[in-house]
C-alpha positions in Angstrom: 0.0 0.0 0.0 1.1 3.6 -0.6 2.0 5.8 2.3 -1.2 8.0 2.0 -3.3 4.9 1.8 -2.0 3.6 5.1 -2.5 7.0 6.7 -6.1 7.1 5.5 -6.8 3.6 6.8 -5.4 4.6 10.2 -7.5 7.8 10.2 -10.6 5.7 9.4 -9.8 3.2 12.3 -9.3 6.0 14.8 -12.5 7.8 13.6 -14.4 4.5 14.0 -13.0 4.0 17.5 -14.1 7.5 18.6 -17.6 7.0 17.1 -18.0 3.6 18.9 -16.9 5.3 22.1 -19.4 8.1 21.7 -22.3 5.8 20.9 -21.6 3.2 23.6 -20.1 5.2 26.4 -22.5 8.0 25.5 -25.6 6.1 26.7 -24.0 4.9 30.0 -22.8 8.4 30.7 -26.3 9.5 29.9 -27.7 7.1 32.5 -25.4 8.7 35.0 -26.5 12.2 34.0 -30.1 11.2 34.6 -29.3 9.3 37.8 -30.7 11.7 40.3 -33.9 12.1 38.2 -35.1 8.9 39.9 -35.9 9.5 43.6 -36.0 6.0 45.0 -33.1 3.5 45.6 -34.6 0.5 43.7 -35.1 2.6 40.5 -31.5 3.8 40.7 -30.4 0.3 41.1 -32.2 -0.7 38.0 -30.5 2.1 36.1 -27.1 1.0 37.2 -27.8 -2.7 36.6 -28.8 -1.9 33.0 -25.2 -0.7 32.3 -23.2 -2.7 34.8 -22.2 -5.6 32.4 -21.0 -3.3 29.6 -20.0 0.2 30.9 -16.3 -0.5 31.5 -15.9 -2.3 28.2 -17.4 0.7 26.4 -14.4 2.7 27.5 -12.0 0.4 25.6 -12.7 2.5 22.6 -11.5 5.6 24.3 -8.2 3.9 25.2 -7.9 2.7 21.6 -8.6 6.1 20.2 -6.1 7.9 22.5 -3.4 5.2 22.1 -3.8 5.2 18.4 -3.5 9.0 18.2 -0.3 8.8 20.2 1.3 6.1 18.1 0.1 7.0 14.6 -0.4 10.7 14.7 2.2 11.9 17.2 2.2 15.5 16.0 -1.5 15.7 16.6 -1.1 14.2 20.1 1.7 16.6 20.9 -0.4 19.6 19.9 -3.9 18.6 21.1 -3.0 17.6 24.6 -1.2 20.9 25.6 -4.1 22.8 24.1 -6.7 20.9 26.0 -4.9 19.8 29.2 -7.3 21.3 31.7 -10.3 19.8 29.9 -8.8 16.3 29.4 -7.5 16.1 32.9 -10.9 17.1 34.3 -12.5 14.4 32.0 -10.2 11.7 33.3 -10.7 12.6 36.9 -14.5 12.7 36.3 -14.4 9.2 34.8 -12.3 7.9 37.8 -14.8 9.5 40.2 -17.7 7.9 38.3 -16.0 4.5 38.3 -15.3 4.6 42.0 -18.9 5.8 42.8 -20.3 3.0 40.6 -18.8 0.4 42.9 -19.0 2.1 46.3 -22.7 3.0 46.1 -23.5 -0.7 46.4 -21.6 -1.1 49.6 -22.6 2.2 51.2 -25.5 2.5 53.7 -27.9 5.3 54.7 -26.7 8.8 53.7 -23.4 7.4 52.3 -25.2 5.9 49.4 -26.9 9.2 48.5 -23.5 11.0 48.3 -22.1 8.2 46.1 -25.1 8.6 43.9 -24.4 12.3 43.7 -20.8 11.5 42.8 -21.9 9.1 40.1 -24.2 11.7 38.5 -21.6 14.5 38.9 -18.8 12.4 37.4 -20.9 11.4 34.4 -22.1 15.0 33.8 -18.6 16.5 34.1 -17.1 13.8 31.8 -19.7 14.5 29.1 -19.3 18.3 29.5 -15.5 18.0 29.1 -15.9 15.9 26.0 -18.0 18.6 24.5 -15.5 21.3 25.5 -12.7 19.3 23.9 -14.7 18.9 20.7 -15.5 22.7 20.6 -11.9 23.5 21.3 -10.7 21.4 18.4 -13.4 22.7 16.0 -12.6 26.4 16.7 -9.0 25.7 15.9 -5.7 25.4 17.7 -2.9 27.9 17.4 0.3 26.1 16.2 3.8 27.6 15.6 6.6 25.4 14.4 4.6 22.2 15.0 4.0 23.1 18.7 1.0 24.5 20.6 1.4 28.3 20.8 -1.8 29.3 22.5 -2.7 30.0 26.1 -4.0 28.0 29.0 -7.6 29.1 28.6 -7.9 29.3 24.8 -10.3 26.4 24.9 -12.8 28.3 27.0 -15.2 30.3 24.7 -18.9 30.6 24.2 -18.8 28.1 21.4 -17.0 25.4 23.5 -19.5 25.9 26.3 -22.3 25.4 23.8 -20.7 22.2 22.6 -20.3 21.0 26.2 -24.0 21.6 26.9 -24.9 19.9 23.6 -22.9 16.8 24.5 -24.5 16.6 28.0 -28.0 16.9 26.6 -27.2 14.5 23.7 -25.8 11.9 26.1 -28.8 12.3 28.4 -31.0 11.6 25.4 -29.0 8.4 24.7 -29.3 7.4 28.3 -33.1 7.9 28.4 -33.6 6.1 25.1 -31.4 3.2 26.5 -33.7 3.0 29.6 -36.7 2.8 27.3 -35.2 -0.3 25.7 -33.9 -1.9 28.9 -36.6 -1.2 31.5 -40.4 -1.6 31.7 -43.4 -0.3 33.6 -43.4 3.2 35.2 -39.7 3.7 34.7 -40.0 3.1 31.0 -43.0 5.4 30.8 -41.1 8.2 32.6 -38.1 7.8 30.3 -40.3 7.9 27.2 -41.6 11.3 28.2 -38.1 12.5 29.1 -36.8 11.2 25.8 -39.3 13.4 23.9 -38.1 16.6 25.7 -34.5 15.7 25.4 -34.9 14.9 21.7 -36.3 18.4 21.1 -33.5 20.0 23.0 -30.9 17.9 21.2 -32.3 18.7 17.8 -32.3 22.5 18.6 -28.6 22.3 19.8 -27.6 20.3 16.7 -29.1 23.2 14.6 -27.3 25.9 16.6 -23.9 24.2 16.6 -24.3 23.3 12.9 -25.0 26.9 11.9 -22.2 28.3 14.0 -19.5 25.8 12.9 -18.9 26.8 9.3 -18.1 30.4 10.4 -15.2 29.1 12.5 -13.0 28.2 9.6 -13.1 29.3 5.9 -12.5 25.6 4.9 -15.6 24.6 6.8 -17.6 27.3 5.1 -16.3 26.4 1.7 -17.1 22.7 2.3 -20.7 23.4 3.4 -21.8 26.3 1.2 -19.8 26.0 -2.1 -19.5 23.4 -4.9 -18.5 20.6 -4.9 -18.6 20.3 -1.1 -22.2 21.2 -0.9 -23.0 18.0 -2.9 -21.8 16.0 0.1 -23.3 18.1 2.8 -26.7 18.9 1.5 -28.2 15.4 2.3 -27.1 15.6 5.9 -29.9 18.1 7.1 -32.5 16.0 5.3 -31.3 12.8 7.0 -31.4 14.6 10.4 -35.0 15.5 9.7 -35.7 11.9 8.7 -34.3 10.6 11.9 -36.4 13.2 13.8 -39.5 11.6 12.2 -38.2 8.2 13.2 -37.8 9.4 16.8 -41.3 10.9 16.9 -42.8 7.7 15.3 -41.0 5.4 17.8 -42.1 7.4 20.8 -45.7 7.8 19.6 -46.1 4.1 18.9 -44.3 3.1 22.1 -41.5 1.3 20.4 -38.8 0.0 22.7 -35.6 0.3 20.6 -36.5 2.8 17.9 -35.8 5.9 20.0 -32.4 4.6 20.8 -31.7 3.9 17.1 -32.9 7.4 16.2 -30.8 9.0 18.9 -27.7 7.1 17.8 -28.6 8.1 14.2 -28.4 11.8 15.1 -24.9 11.2 16.6 -23.8 9.3 13.5 -25.0 12.1 11.2 -23.3 14.8 13.3 -20.1 12.7 13.2 -20.4 12.5 9.4 -20.9 16.2 9.2 -17.8 16.7 11.3 -15.9 14.4 9.0 -17.0 16.3 5.9 -15.9 19.6 7.5 -12.6 18.3 8.8 -11.2 16.2 5.9 -8.3 16.0 5.6 -7.5 18.1 8.7 -6.8 16.6 12.0 -6.0 19.9 13.8 -7.8 22.9 12.4 -7.1 25.3 10.8 -4.1 23.8 8.9 -2.6 20.5 10.0 -3.7 17.5 8.0 -3.6 13.8 8.8 -0.7 13.4 6.3 1.4 16.1 8.1 0.7 14.7 11.5 1.3 11.0 10.7 4.2 8.9 12.0 6.8 7.4 9.6 5.2 5.0 7.1 7.1 2.0 8.5 5.7 2.7 12.0 2.2 3.0 10.6 2.4 -0.3 8.7 3.9 -2.1 11.7 1.1 -0.9 14.0 -1.6 -1.5 11.4 -1.0 -5.3 11.6 -1.8 -5.3 15.4 -4.8 -2.9 14.9 -6.3 -5.1 12.2 -6.1 -8.0 14.6 -7.3 -6.3 17.7 -10.1 -4.2 16.2 -12.3 -7.3 15.2 -11.6 -8.9 18.6 -12.8 -5.8 20.4 -15.9 -5.7 18.2 -16.5 -9.4 18.8 -16.3 -9.3 22.6 -18.4 -6.1 22.7 -21.1 -7.7 20.6 -21.0 -10.9 22.7 -21.4 -8.9 25.9 -24.4 -7.0 24.6 -25.9 -10.2 23.3 -25.3 -12.1 26.6 -26.8 -9.4 28.8 -29.7 -8.5 26.5 -33.3 -8.2 27.8 -35.2 -6.2 30.3 -33.8 -5.2 33.7 -36.1 -5.6 36.6 -35.9 -4.8 40.3 -34.9 -8.4 40.9 -31.8 -8.1 38.7 -28.7 -7.7 40.7 -25.1 -6.5 40.4 -22.6 -7.7 43.0 
């Protein structure tokens, strides 16, 4: 394979890893965001039990994405991390807090359990918000001089990044509520069906605002979305978003169990496609491409062998876990 081909394959693998992380860890972070919406202990236990067998496996994709970025696109890793250190450190600490709270809440008694519940919700919300901040910080561009970050400590903190943080929190909450429609029954399912409707409206509105704002951040983005030939690729995306909105409305109206989750994930996939159209071939806006940031070809080819072995294995055990623990979660289900 030619050197550009290997780089493109690697970019596709890392993009896929990030998308899998967003879709899978997104709903279990969403369950955490919604955790305090349920007032009684048994209902919260059902929420936790619905994600207990899969939540830690979902984060495998984050490790693969971060490790792959370090190994295959070292320049991007060396620039992005200094630009987003406060956000990324806060995200990792929030994920640690969330993981600890997940386990400790089952052993705590009396008021102790309530505070671990608060910690689980806070960790989930902060992690989601930081992911949105990181996305916004990357979208608005990173100042680079001589292949090194040349900006300040707080460059990532702008109205646009705060909007992206809010959008990710609301979007993940939508995934979590739709997941609970699929995995629960009775009054909890009914409550989450109503909640999903409101979160879907909020998510759709935020998608619209972020989508309108993004092209004005970078002339390349604007050219891709508003001028030929880029507009040929981008014009179907809003129509598909509207189609998924109809699917969401139809699924909620007909009391479908899994359709709302499919629709919510469909919105995330379409947003991801839109980001890909805007970015290509950039990896760090406004100027650094995947080809400029890539490791030497020999390193890429060597690492690609391992990635092509591990990627299907991760997919297989993820699919097996979801198949094994399929079905509804009741108050009798337990996690020990």
